C-alpha positions as CSV (number, residue, x, y, z in Angstrom):
1,X,17.1,13.8,4.1
2,X,17.6,16.7,6.0
3,X,20.5,18.9,6.0
4,X,22.3,20.6,8.7
5,X,22.9,23.8,9.7
6,X,26.4,24.5,7.8
7,X,25.4,22.3,4.9
8,X,22.1,24.4,4.4
9,X,23.9,28.1,4.5
10,X,26.5,26.7,2.1
11,X,23.8,25.5,-0.3
12,X,21.8,28.8,0.5
13,X,25.0,30.8,-0.6
14,X,26.0,29.7,-3.6
15,X,22.5,29.3,-4.6
16,X,22.2,32.9,-4.1
17,X,24.6,33.5,-6.8
18,X,24.0,31.1,-8.8
19,X,20.1,30.7,-9.5
20,X,20.1,34.7,-10.2
21,X,21.8,34.1,-13.5
22,X,19.6,31.8,-14.4
23,X,16.7,34.3,-14.1
24,X,18.5,37.2,-16.0
25,X,18.8,34.1,-18.7
26,X,15.1,33.4,-18.9
27,X,14.3,37.3,-19.0
28,X,16.5,38.0,-22.1
29,X,15.5,35.0,-23.9
30,X,11.6,35.5,-23.3
31,X,11.6,38.9,-23.6
32,X,9.8,39.6,-20.4
33,X,11.2,40.7,-16.6
34,X,11.1,37.5,-14.8
35,X,12.0,37.0,-11.3
36,X,12.8,33.8,-9.6
37,X,11.8,34.2,-5.6
38,X,13.7,31.4,-3.8
39,X,11.5,30.1,-1.4
40,X,13.5,27.3,0.6
41,X,16.3,25.2,0.1
42,X,16.7,21.5,1.8
43,X,17.8,18.1,1.5
44,X,15.6,15.2,-0.2
45,X,15.3,11.9,-1.8
46,X,13.7,10.6,-4.5
47,X,10.3,9.6,-2.9
48,X,10.4,13.4,-1.5
49,X,10.0,15.1,-5.0
50,X,6.4,14.6,-4.7
51,X,5.9,17.7,-2.9
52,X,7.4,19.9,-4.6
53,X,4.9,20.7,-7.3
54,X,1.2,20.2,-7.2
55,X,0.2,18.3,-10.4
56,X,1.8,17.9,-13.7
57,X,5.0,19.8,-14.6
58,X,7.7,19.6,-17.2
59,X,10.8,17.9,-15.9
60,X,14.3,19.0,-17.5
61,X,17.1,16.8,-16.6
62,X,20.9,17.7,-17.3
63,X,23.5,15.1,-17.0
64,X,27.5,16.6,-15.8
65,X,30.2,14.9,-16.9
66,X,33.0,13.6,-15.4
67,X,30.3,11.8,-12.8
68,X,29.5,15.4,-11.7
69,X,25.5,14.3,-11.0
70,X,22.9,16.0,-12.5
71,X,20.8,19.5,-12.3
72,X,17.0,18.6,-12.6
73,X,14.5,21.8,-13.5
74,X,11.1,21.8,-12.7
75,X,8.2,24.1,-13.9
76,X,4.8,24.5,-13.3
77,X,2.8,23.5,-16.1
78,X,1.1,26.8,-16.4
79,X,4.2,28.4,-16.5
80,X,6.1,26.1,-19.0
81,X,3.0,26.9,-20.8
82,X,3.6,30.6,-20.6
83,X,7.3,30.0,-21.3
84,X,6.5,27.7,-24.9
85,X,3.5,30.5,-26.2
86,X,6.7,33.3,-25.8
87,X,9.4,31.3,-27.4
88,X,7.0,30.6,-30.2
89,X,6.7,34.1,-30.9
90,X,3.3,35.1,-29.5
91,X,2.7,36.8,-26.4
92,X,2.0,34.5,-23.8
93,X,-1.7,35.8,-23.4
94,X,-3.2,32.5,-24.8
95,X,-0.7,29.5,-23.6
96,X,-1.8,26.2,-25.3
97,X,-3.5,23.8,-23.3
98,X,-1.1,20.8,-24.2
99,X,2.3,21.3,-25.2
100,X,2.9,19.8,-28.4
101,X,6.0,18.8,-30.0
102,X,7.1,22.2,-31.3
103,X,6.2,23.7,-27.8
104,X,8.4,21.1,-26.1
105,X,11.3,21.6,-28.5
106,X,11.4,25.7,-28.0
107,X,11.2,25.0,-23.9
108,X,13.8,22.5,-24.2
109,X,15.7,25.3,-26.0
110,X,14.9,27.3,-23.2
111,X,15.8,24.9,-20.3
112,X,18.7,24.1,-21.6
113,X,20.4,27.7,-21.3
114,X,18.6,28.2,-17.8
115,X,20.5,25.1,-16.4
116,X,23.6,26.0,-18.5
117,X,23.8,29.2,-16.9
118,X,23.2,28.4,-13.1
119,X,25.9,25.4,-13.4
120,X,28.2,27.5,-15.0
121,X,27.8,30.0,-12.3
122,X,28.2,26.9,-9.8
123,X,31.0,25.8,-11.5
124,X,33.1,29.1,-10.9
125,X,32.0,29.7,-7.5
126,X,32.9,25.4,-6.4
127,X,36.2,25.7,-8.3
128,X,34.9,22.3,-10.5
129,X,34.6,22.3,-14.2
130,X,31.3,21.1,-15.2
131,X,30.3,19.9,-18.6
132,X,26.8,19.2,-19.5
133,X,24.7,17.5,-21.7
134,X,20.9,18.0,-22.1
135,X,18.7,14.6,-21.5
136,X,15.1,14.5,-22.9
137,X,12.5,16.4,-21.0
138,X,9.1,15.2,-20.6
139,X,5.6,17.0,-19.0
140,X,4.5,14.6,-16.2
141,X,2.9,14.6,-12.7
142,X,5.8,13.8,-9.8
143,X,5.7,10.4,-8.6
144,X,8.6,7.9,-7.4
145,X,10.1,7.0,-10.6
146,X,9.1,10.2,-12.6
147,X,13.1,11.4,-12.2
148,X,14.9,8.7,-13.0
149,X,18.3,10.7,-12.8
150,X,17.8,11.6,-9.3
151,X,20.0,8.6,-7.1
152,X,20.3,9.0,-3.4
153,X,20.2,12.1,-1.8
154,X,19.6,15.2,-3.6
155,X,19.3,19.1,-2.6
156,X,16.1,20.8,-4.1
157,X,15.9,24.8,-4.3
158,X,12.1,25.5,-4.2
159,X,10.9,28.5,-5.6
160,X,8.6,31.2,-7.1
161,X,8.4,32.2,-10.9
162,X,7.0,35.6,-12.1
163,X,6.9,35.9,-16.0
164,X,5.9,39.9,-16.6
165,X,2.5,40.3,-15.6
166,X,1.6,36.4,-15.9
167,X,-0.1,34.9,-12.8
168,X,3.7,33.3,-10.9
169,X,3.9,29.5,-10.6
170,X,6.2,27.3,-9.1
171,X,10.0,26.4,-10.1
172,X,12.4,24.3,-8.5
173,X,16.0,22.8,-9.0
174,X,17.4,19.3,-8.2
175,X,20.8,18.9,-7.7
176,X,21.9,15.2,-6.8
177,X,25.0,13.3,-6.6
178,X,28.5,15.1,-6.9
179,X,27.4,18.8,-7.3
180,X,25.2,18.1,-4.9
181,X,27.9,17.4,-2.1
182,X,29.8,20.3,-3.2
183,X,27.0,22.7,-2.8
184,X,26.8,21.3,0.8
185,X,30.5,22.4,1.2
186,X,29.9,26.2,0.4
187,X,31.9,28.5,-2.3
188,X,35.7,28.5,-2.6
189,X,35.8,31.5,-4.8
190,X,33.5,34.6,-5.7
191,X,30.9,34.0,-8.5
192,X,32.0,37.5,-10.9
193,X,28.6,39.9,-11.2
194,X,30.3,40.4,-14.5
195,X,30.3,37.3,-16.1
196,X,33.9,36.3,-15.2
197,X,35.5,33.3,-14.5
198,X,38.1,34.5,-12.5
199,X,41.5,32.7,-11.3
200,X,40.4,29.5,-11.8
201,X,43.1,26.7,-13.4
202,X,42.3,23.4,-15.5
203,X,43.3,21.5,-12.2
204,X,40.3,23.2,-10.3
205,X,42.9,25.2,-7.8
206,X,42.7,28.8,-7.5
207,X,45.6,31.1,-8.6
208,X,47.7,34.6,-7.9
209,X,47.1,36.8,-10.6
210,X,50.0,39.1,-11.4
211,X,50.7,42.0,-13.1
212,X,50.8,40.7,-17.2
213,X,54.6,40.5,-18.0
214,X,56.1,38.6,-20.7
215,X,57.7,35.2,-19.0
216,X,59.2,32.4,-20.4
217,X,57.2,29.0,-19.4
218,X,57.1,25.6,-20.8
219,X,54.6,24.6,-23.6
220,X,53.4,21.3,-21.1
221,X,52.9,23.9,-18.5
222,X,49.8,25.2,-20.9
223,X,46.4,23.3,-20.1
224,X,43.5,24.5,-21.4
225,X,40.7,25.9,-19.1
226,X,37.7,23.7,-19.0
227,X,34.2,25.5,-17.9
228,X,30.7,24.9,-18.6
229,X,30.0,25.0,-21.7
230,X,26.5,25.8,-23.5
231,X,26.5,22.5,-25.9
232,X,23.1,22.2,-27.4
233,X,22.1,20.6,-30.4
234,X,22.2,23.6,-32.9
235,X,25.2,24.8,-31.4
236,X,26.9,22.0,-32.2
237,X,26.3,22.5,-35.9
238,X,29.0,25.3,-36.0
239,X,31.7,24.1,-33.5
240,X,34.4,23.7,-36.8
241,X,33.5,27.1,-38.3
242,X,37.0,29.1,-37.8
243,X,36.9,32.4,-35.7
244,X,39.8,35.2,-36.5
245,X,41.4,35.7,-32.6
246,X,43.0,39.1,-32.1
247,X,45.4,40.2,-29.2
248,X,45.2,43.7,-29.0
249,X,48.3,44.7,-26.3
250,X,46.6,48.6,-26.7
251,X,45.5,51.7,-28.9
252,X,46.3,55.4,-29.3
253,X,44.7,57.9,-31.4
254,X,47.2,59.7,-34.0
255,X,47.2,63.0,-36.4
256,X,47.4,62.3,-40.1
257,X,50.7,64.4,-40.1
258,X,51.9,62.3,-36.8
259,X,51.4,59.4,-38.8
260,X,53.0,60.4,-42.0
261,X,56.1,61.4,-39.8
262,X,56.3,58.1,-38.2
263,X,59.7,56.5,-40.1
264,X,62.1,53.1,-38.3
265,X,62.4,54.0,-35.0
266,X,59.3,55.9,-33.9
267,X,57.8,55.1,-30.7
268,X,53.9,55.1,-30.4
269,X,52.5,55.4,-26.9
270,X,49.7,52.8,-26.5
271,X,46.8,53.8,-23.9
272,X,47.6,50.4,-21.9
273,X,49.8,50.6,-18.6
274,X,53.1,48.9,-18.6
275,X,52.2,45.3,-16.9
276,X,48.3,45.6,-17.5
277,X,46.4,42.4,-18.8
278,X,45.9,42.6,-23.0
279,X,42.5,41.9,-24.1
280,X,41.8,39.2,-26.2
281,X,38.6,39.5,-29.3
282,X,37.3,36.9,-31.3
283,X,35.6,38.1,-34.9
284,X,36.8,41.6,-33.1
285,X,34.3,40.9,-29.9
286,X,35.9,41.6,-26.2
287,X,35.9,38.0,-25.0
288,X,38.6,37.7,-22.4
289,X,41.7,39.4,-21.0
290,X,45.5,37.6,-20.4
291,X,49.0,37.8,-20.0
292,X,52.2,37.6,-22.4
293,X,54.3,34.6,-22.4
294,X,57.0,33.0,-24.2
295,X,56.7,29.6,-25.3
296,X,59.7,28.1,-27.1
297,X,60.2,31.5,-29.6
298,X,57.1,32.5,-29.9
299,X,54.9,34.6,-28.7
300,X,51.2,33.4,-26.8
301,X,48.9,34.6,-24.1
302,X,47.8,32.9,-20.6
303,X,44.2,33.8,-19.9
304,X,43.3,35.4,-16.9
305,X,40.3,36.5,-17.2
306,X,37.1,35.0,-19.5
307,X,33.3,35.8,-19.6
308,X,31.4,33.2,-18.9
309,X,30.7,30.6,-21.9
310,X,26.7,31.7,-21.6
311,X,27.9,35.1,-22.1
312,X,30.3,34.2,-24.5
313,X,27.8,32.6,-26.7
314,X,25.7,36.1,-28.6
315,X,29.8,37.4,-28.8
316,X,30.5,34.9,-31.7
């Protein structure tokens, strides 16, 4: 089903910000400069998937929780083979003719990360929490019924994929269900170039942030922000590992003589301005900013800006 002019512009605006995040993820994981050049954004139905990529291609579907629909990454076989060769530690010059289980497993890890990165960026723009669950990938010729997770109308972003100095090939992102409907409505919040999810509450509404000051709030008001997690099977193995969370009010440098002169009642001036957000660190790695609040009789921190999950994982 064709998109009208407004719907196409809205979807293009969002994807022009989201797909480069997947491009960046590909470059980092493959160790090669990778470009994804979008050539067309259009509305399609299942029967029209056949013409997106000629020949066999990798089909990597991801389900979005809470009825959010599905996102599918399609990669031409020649590009998938280069990805697989690079992911198993080779140089990509002699890609496998047939992708065996080892290759498919490596590419599955890669495509999951790319889709998560794209969906995470979309979620910040449409202000809607999205939790992704990878589904089984496959290699097949596109034909009716080849992608079971596409129901009804969908949005396709066709693109050319170039990995390093290798021959370019085709790639496509398919969005169906609620995520496709959200793409048609356009962005509600800008996606941060620095990877922050800003001004988003758990209810999916934007809010204005004020200078960080200690304030009285009720515990019931605290709701955990839901953002797109990078949830693959390997990560699930370490979800119960304890991490040290530190809130840093500020820093300063003192001479030894100044430290020895400290006594009860001494005031130490920090490098933070009054009202400036405090830094939140996990295992001494910066991941967020927040404002000081008071919960009952205890101090707490309300998160105001946080690094995207795809950028947060390496810091843990």
